[in-house]
C-alpha positions as CSV (number, residue, x, y, z in Angstrom):
1,X,-17.2,57.8,-20.6
2,X,-19.6,59.8,-18.9
3,X,-17.9,62.3,-16.2
4,X,-20.0,64.6,-13.3
5,X,-19.1,68.0,-13.4
6,X,-19.5,71.4,-11.7
7,X,-18.9,74.9,-13.1
8,X,-18.9,77.4,-10.7
9,X,-19.5,80.6,-12.5
10,X,-18.1,83.8,-10.8
11,X,-17.7,87.7,-11.6
12,X,-14.2,88.5,-12.7
13,X,-11.8,90.3,-9.8
14,X,-12.8,94.2,-10.2
15,X,-16.5,93.7,-10.9
16,X,-19.0,94.9,-9.1
17,X,-20.6,92.6,-6.8
18,X,-23.9,93.8,-5.4
19,X,-25.4,90.5,-4.4
20,X,-21.9,89.7,-2.7
21,X,-22.1,92.7,-1.4
22,X,-25.6,92.5,0.2
23,X,-24.8,89.4,2.0
24,X,-21.4,91.0,3.4
25,X,-23.2,93.4,5.2
26,X,-26.0,91.5,6.0
27,X,-23.5,88.9,8.0
28,X,-22.6,90.6,11.4
29,X,-26.2,91.4,11.9
30,X,-27.4,88.2,11.4
31,X,-24.5,86.9,14.2
32,X,-21.7,85.9,11.6
33,X,-18.3,87.8,12.5
34,X,-15.1,88.0,10.5
35,X,-16.1,87.2,7.4
36,X,-15.1,89.4,4.1
37,X,-14.8,89.4,0.7
38,X,-18.0,87.9,-0.4
39,X,-18.2,87.5,-3.6
40,X,-21.6,85.6,-5.0
41,X,-22.1,83.3,-8.0
42,X,-23.9,80.3,-9.7
43,X,-22.8,76.9,-9.6
44,X,-24.0,74.2,-12.4
45,X,-24.1,70.8,-12.0
46,X,-24.3,68.1,-15.1
47,X,-23.1,64.8,-16.4
48,X,-21.6,64.6,-19.8
49,X,-20.6,62.1,-21.9
50,X,-17.3,62.1,-23.9
51,X,-14.2,59.8,-25.3
52,X,-12.0,60.9,-22.0
53,X,-11.8,63.8,-19.7
54,X,-10.1,66.2,-22.5
55,X,-12.6,66.3,-24.6
56,X,-15.6,66.7,-22.2
57,X,-13.2,69.5,-20.5
58,X,-12.9,71.6,-23.4
59,X,-17.2,70.8,-24.9
60,X,-17.3,72.3,-20.8
61,X,-15.2,75.3,-21.6
62,X,-16.9,76.3,-24.8
63,X,-20.3,76.3,-23.4
64,X,-19.2,78.0,-21.2
65,X,-17.6,80.7,-23.3
66,X,-20.6,80.4,-25.8
67,X,-23.8,80.1,-23.3
68,X,-22.9,79.7,-19.6
69,X,-20.8,83.2,-18.9
70,X,-20.7,86.4,-20.2
71,X,-17.2,86.1,-20.6
72,X,-16.6,89.7,-20.4
73,X,-17.8,89.9,-17.0
74,X,-17.6,86.4,-15.8
75,X,-15.3,83.5,-15.6
76,X,-15.6,79.7,-14.8
77,X,-13.8,77.2,-13.0
78,X,-14.3,73.3,-14.0
79,X,-14.2,70.5,-11.6
80,X,-14.9,66.9,-13.5
81,X,-14.9,63.3,-11.6
82,X,-15.8,60.4,-13.9
83,X,-19.3,59.5,-13.0
84,X,-18.6,56.1,-11.6
85,X,-16.6,57.4,-8.8
86,X,-20.1,59.7,-8.1
87,X,-21.4,58.5,-4.8
88,X,-25.2,58.1,-4.7
89,X,-26.6,60.3,-1.9
């Protein structure tokens, strides 16, 4: 089966996020008030072929742990859907 996955990689709570802090400080000067606790991260979109959703998710967790994140300071959340349910656009 083919799955489309989005990996959302964020710093762990309590880890300094200079980029998020810079964005948070800039928002009011651009006219965007009332926003706080800004955290930045990265989003990786990919397709993965696997026998089932469990196998795909296990492989994605492994690639995050071994390659895409620094597990000491970052964590990843995975959102997955069958590729057939993803609409083009």
